[in-house]
C-alpha positions in Angstrom: -17.0 -3.1 30.5 -18.9 0.1 31.6 -21.1 0.0 34.8 -23.7 2.7 35.5 -23.7 4.4 38.9 -25.9 2.3 41.2 -28.8 3.6 43.3 -29.1 0.2 45.1 -27.5 0.3 48.6 -27.4 -3.5 48.5 -25.5 -4.0 45.2 -22.6 -6.5 44.9 -19.9 -4.0 45.8 -21.7 -2.8 48.9 -22.4 -6.4 50.0 -18.8 -7.5 49.5 -17.4 -4.4 51.2 -19.7 -4.9 54.1 -18.7 -8.6 54.5 -15.0 -7.5 54.2 -15.4 -4.9 56.9 -17.2 -7.4 59.1 -14.2 -9.7 59.0 -11.8 -6.7 59.3 -13.5 -5.6 62.5 -13.6 -9.2 63.8 -9.9 -9.5 63.5 -9.1 -5.8 64.5 -11.1 -6.0 67.8 -10.3 -9.7 68.6 -7.1 -8.8 70.4 -9.0 -6.4 72.7 -11.2 -9.4 73.6 -8.6 -12.1 74.0 -5.8 -9.8 75.5 -6.0 -11.2 79.0 -6.4 -14.9 78.3 -3.8 -14.9 75.5 -1.2 -13.0 77.5 -1.8 -15.2 80.6 -1.3 -18.2 78.4 2.1 -16.8 77.4 3.1 -16.4 81.0 2.5 -12.6 81.6 1.9 -11.8 85.3 -1.4 -10.1 86.2 0.2 -6.8 87.1 1.8 -6.6 83.7 -1.3 -7.3 81.6 -2.1 -3.6 81.0 1.5 -2.7 80.1 2.1 -5.6 77.8 -1.4 -5.3 76.3 -0.6 -1.7 75.4 2.6 -2.7 73.7 0.8 -5.2 71.6 -2.0 -2.9 70.6 0.6 -0.3 69.7 2.4 -2.8 67.5 -0.9 -3.5 65.7 -1.5 0.2 65.3 2.0 0.9 63.9 1.2 -1.8 61.4 -2.0 0.0 60.5 -0.2 3.3 60.0 2.3 1.8 57.7 -0.3 -0.3 55.9 -2.6 2.6 55.5 0.1 4.4 53.5 1.0 1.4 51.4 -2.6 0.3 50.6 -3.8 3.8 50.1 -1.1 4.7 47.6 -1.6 1.3 45.9 -5.4 2.0 45.7 -4.8 5.1 43.6 -1.9 3.7 41.6 -3.1 0.1 40.9 -6.8 0.2 41.7 -9.3 -0.2 44.5 -10.0 -3.9 43.7 -6.4 -5.0 44.0 -6.2 -3.6 47.5 -9.4 -5.5 48.5 -7.7 -8.7 47.4 -4.2 -8.1 48.8 -5.1 -6.7 52.2 -7.4 -9.6 53.1 -4.9 -12.2 52.1 -2.2 -10.6 54.3 -4.3 -10.1 57.5 -6.1 -13.5 57.1 -2.8 -15.4 57.0 -1.3 -13.3 59.8 -4.3 -13.9 62.1 -4.0 -17.7 61.6 -0.4 -17.5 62.7 -1.5 -15.5 65.8 -3.0 -18.7 67.1 0.5 -20.3 67.2 2.6 -17.6 68.9 4.9 -18.9 71.7 6.4 -15.6 73.0 5.5 -11.9 73.5 8.0 -10.9 70.8 6.4 -13.2 68.3 3.0 -12.0 69.2 4.0 -8.4 68.6 5.3 -9.2 65.2 2.1 -11.1 64.2 -0.1 -8.2 65.4 2.1 -5.8 63.5 1.8 -7.8 60.2 -2.0 -8.3 60.8 -2.3 -4.5 61.3 -0.6 -3.9 58.0 -3.2 -6.1 56.3 -6.2 -4.8 58.2 -5.3 -1.3 57.1 -6.5 -1.7 53.5 -10.0 -3.1 53.8 -12.2 -0.2 54.8 -10.6 2.5 52.7 -10.7 0.5 49.5 -14.2 -0.6 50.1 -15.6 2.9 51.0 -13.8 4.4 48.0 -15.3 1.8 45.7 -18.8 2.2 47.1 -18.7 6.0 46.8 -17.4 5.9 43.2 -19.9 3.3 42.0 -23.1 4.8 43.5 -25.0 7.9 42.6 -24.2 11.1 44.6 -27.7 11.1 46.1 -27.6 7.5 47.4 -23.9 6.7 48.2 -24.4 7.7 51.9 -26.8 4.7 52.2 -24.1 2.4 50.7 -21.5 3.4 53.3 -24.2 3.2 56.0 -24.8 -0.5 55.1 -21.0 -1.2 55.0 -20.2 0.2 58.3 -23.3 -0.6 60.4 -23.2 -4.2 59.3 -19.4 -4.5 59.4 -19.0 -3.4 63.0 -21.1 -6.4 64.1 -17.9 -8.4 63.4 -16.9 -7.4 66.9 -20.0 -9.2 68.3 -19.1 -12.4 66.5 -15.5 -12.1 67.8 -16.8 -12.0 71.4 -18.9 -15.1 70.8 -16.2 -17.1 69.1 -13.5 -16.0 71.6 -15.4 -17.9 74.3 -14.3 -21.2 72.6 -10.6 -20.2 73.1 -8.4 -17.4 71.8 -6.4 -19.7 69.5 -9.6 -20.9 67.7 -10.9 -17.4 67.5 -7.8 -16.3 65.5 -7.9 -19.3 63.2 -11.6 -18.8 62.4 -11.1 -15.1 61.7 -8.3 -16.0 59.2 -10.5 -18.7 57.5 -13.4 -16.3 57.2 -11.1 -13.8 55.4 -9.8 -16.3 53.0 -13.3 -17.5 52.2 -14.3 -13.9 51.3 -11.9 -14.0 48.3 -14.4 -16.1 46.4 -17.0 -13.3 46.6 -14.4 -10.7 45.5 -14.4 -12.2 42.0 -17.6 -10.4 41.2 -16.3 -7.0 42.2 -15.5 -4.5 39.4 -13.3 -1.4 39.3 -15.1 2.0 39.4 -15.5 4.0 36.2 -14.2 7.2 37.8 -10.9 5.5 38.6 -10.6 3.8 35.2 -11.0 7.2 33.5 -8.3 8.8 35.7 -6.0 5.8 35.2 -6.2 6.3 31.4 -5.2 9.9 31.8 -1.8 11.5 32.6 -2.9 12.8 36.0 -0.6 11.9 38.9 -2.2 9.3 41.1 -1.5 8.2 44.7 1.1 11.0 45.4 0.9 11.2 49.2 3.1 14.3 49.3 0.4 16.2 47.3 -1.5 16.4 50.6 1.2 18.6 52.1 1.9 20.8 49.1 -1.3 22.8 49.4 -2.4 24.4 52.7 -6.1 24.0 52.1 -5.7 20.4 51.1 -3.4 19.8 54.1 -5.8 21.3 56.6 -8.7 19.3 55.1 -6.6 16.1 55.6 -5.7 16.9 59.2 -9.3 17.8 59.9 -10.5 14.4 58.6 -8.0 12.6 60.9 -8.8 14.7 64.0 -12.5 14.2 63.5 -12.2 10.4 64.0 -9.9 10.3 67.0 -12.6 10.4 69.7 -14.0 7.2 68.2 -10.8 5.4 68.8 -10.4 6.9 72.2 -13.6 5.3 73.2 -12.8 2.0 71.5 -9.1 1.7 72.3 -8.9 3.3 75.7 -12.3 3.1 77.5 -13.5 -0.2 76.1 -10.3 -2.1 75.6 -9.2 -1.4 79.2 -12.7 -1.7 80.6 -11.7 -4.3 83.2 -9.1 -1.8 84.6 -11.5 1.1 84.6 -14.2 -1.1 86.3 -11.7 -2.1 89.0 -10.9 1.6 89.6 -14.6 2.4 89.7 -15.3 -0.5 92.1 -17.4 -2.5 89.7 -16.9 -6.3 89.8 -17.1 -9.0 87.1 -16.5 -6.9 84.1 -15.1 -8.7 81.0 -13.5 -6.9 78.1 -15.2 -9.2 75.6 -18.7 -8.3 76.9 -17.8 -4.6 77.0 -16.7 -4.8 73.4 -19.8 -6.7 72.3 -22.3 -4.2 73.9 -20.2 -1.3 72.6 -20.3 -2.5 69.1 -24.0 -3.3 69.2 -24.5 0.3 70.1 -22.0 1.4 67.4 -24.0 -0.6 64.7 -27.1 1.3 65.7 -25.3 4.6 65.9 -23.7 4.1 62.5 -26.9 3.2 60.9 -28.6 6.3 62.3 -25.8 8.7 61.4 -25.7 7.4 57.9 -29.4 7.6 57.5 -29.8 11.0 59.1 -27.0 12.4 56.9 -29.1 11.4 53.9 -32.4 12.7 55.4 -31.0 16.1 56.4 -28.7 16.2 53.4 -25.8 17.2 55.5 -22.7 15.4 56.8 -21.4 18.2 59.1 -24.6 18.7 61.1 -24.8 15.0 61.9 -21.1 14.9 62.9 -21.6 17.9 65.2 -24.6 16.2 66.9 -22.6 13.0 67.5 -19.7 14.9 69.0 -22.0 16.6 71.4 -23.5 13.2 72.4 -19.9 12.0 73.0 -19.2 14.9 75.3 -22.3 13.9 77.4 -21.7 10.1 77.4 -18.0 9.8 78.2 -18.4 11.3 81.7 -21.2 8.9 82.4 -18.6 6.1 81.9 -15.8 7.6 83.8 -17.9 8.6 86.9 -19.9 5.4 87.1 -18.5 4.4 90.4 -20.2 1.5 92.2 -22.8 0.8 89.6 -24.0 -2.7 88.7 -22.3 -4.7 85.9 -25.5 -4.5 83.9 -25.6 -0.7 84.1 -21.9 -0.6 83.2 -22.6 -2.6 80.0 -25.5 -0.3 79.2 -23.1 2.7 79.4 -20.8 0.8 77.1 -23.6 0.5 74.6 -24.3 4.2 74.9 -20.7 4.9 74.2 -21.0 2.8 71.1 -24.0 4.9 69.9 -22.0 8.1 70.5 -19.1 6.7 68.5 -21.4 5.7 65.7 -20.5 8.5 63.4 -17.7 6.3 61.7 -20.0 5.8 58.6 -20.4 9.5 58.1 -16.7 10.2 59.0 -15.3 7.8 56.4 -17.8 9.1 53.8 -17.0 12.8 54.3 -13.2 12.0 54.2 -13.7 10.2 50.9 -15.8 13.0 49.5 -13.3 15.7 50.4 -10.7 14.8 47.8 -10.4 14.1 44.0 -10.3 10.7 42.3 -6.5 10.6 42.0 -6.0 10.9 45.8 -9.3 9.5 47.0 -8.1 6.0 47.9 -5.0 7.4 49.5 -7.0 9.6 51.8 -9.9 7.2 52.5 -7.4 4.5 53.5 -4.8 6.5 55.4 -7.3 8.7 57.3 -9.0 5.8 59.2 -5.7 4.2 59.9 -4.1 7.4 61.2 -7.1 7.7 63.4 -6.6 4.1 64.6 -2.9 4.8 64.9 -3.6 7.8 67.1 -4.2 5.2 69.8 -0.4 5.1 70.2 -0.5 8.7 71.1 -3.6 8.4 73.3 -2.2 5.5 75.3 1.1 7.4 75.7 -0.7 10.4 77.0 -2.8 8.2 79.3 0.3 6.5 80.7 2.1 9.8 81.1 -0.7 11.4 83.1 -1.3 8.2 85.1 2.3 7.2 85.9 4.4 10.3 85.6 2.0 12.8 87.0 0.2 10.4 89.3 -3.3 11.6 88.3 -5.0 8.2 88.4 -6.6 6.2 85.5 -10.0 7.9 85.5 -8.7 11.5 85.7 -6.0 10.8 83.1 -8.6 9.3 80.7 -10.9 12.3 81.2 -8.1 14.7 80.2 -7.1 12.6 77.2 -10.7 12.4 76.1 -11.2 16.1 76.5 -8.2 16.8 74.3 -9.4 14.4 71.6 -12.9 16.0 71.5 -11.6 19.6 71.4 -9.6 18.9 68.3 -12.5 17.0 66.8 -14.8 20.0 67.2 -12.2 22.3 65.7 -11.7 20.0 62.8 -15.3 20.5 61.6 -14.4 24.1 60.9 -11.9 23.0 58.3 -14.2 20.6 56.3 -16.5 21.2 53.4 -20.1 20.0 53.4 -20.0 17.2 50.8 -23.5 15.8 50.6 -24.4 15.3 47.0 -21.0 16.4 45.8 -19.9 15.3 42.3 -16.8 13.1 42.8 -15.7 13.2 39.2 -12.7 15.5 39.6 -9.0 15.3 40.3 -6.6 17.2 42.6 -4.0 19.4 40.8 
């Protein structure tokens, strides 16, 4: 059955992708919220919460790196819709099992498996939205998916207050319930036409066989790293930063909630402005500049009130709200036979960069004795420098015809 390209940013595929990303973010961010109570329940001493929490986050991120490759290649070889079904089943079941862990080792494995599942959701959804909407309107579709989806973190914070075990179970149940909606989702015409041809699909190594293609790919990844620096370092470890900055009564869940409220607004505006100004790159540049201004506000906020600290968390969220445009431009950089591979692996390599970011943070903090705040400032500066440089290696893709393949 043939489907015409949609101009409606609230069509069934956009709605299902947005709900899927909502549950994805709920489950992805939930550990950051329940890190302290869940680890305490497993007998971890207070002085080891940061170290053990880092190990668990890294286990989840390794899962996302591996899952990004698996789901991305499958998205190009088997289809975008199959990934939407498979990934949500895996991470929903894994998150239910998270509620029943009895040891740190078991917890790490469950976070790893959940990470593998979580890796497929966004890439497949964004690819499908971009390929089923008109070139002039697809930015609105991805705007809706991301700006609504990130609110899953807000719900995670609310549900987590009823207990970390219940929060994991509810997340899993929500994911499984989404499978019913997925029945109405159809495969994109662009993909079907490529599938019927002899063109090589989902060949990850193709990204490394051409220097221009390789640099575009690296640029896409580097562009998103500051976002996960803000989420995975500054916000996840907000209680530790608050203690260093002499700010009392700061809870990670509240920091996450205010951050993602800001992110939702930021993503809506970045997606909208990229359509209004008909440029992805100009909006990305503006948001990186905002990040440069906002991050020092957080790191040098010594002695401020908890309310002002949460306001700064919301401002960080707004600054990081270029994820909608980031995933859109990554998807638009490559041909149909590699699009799902790129759109799925890029966000997950960005998320996986948290492993490197936390390693650098711990190296500066422990080995060089620079302190948490100074170490975080250096790591953030490195991430932002590479992000600015990455813009040089990217094409402007607003209104680009996506009906082509990579040779």
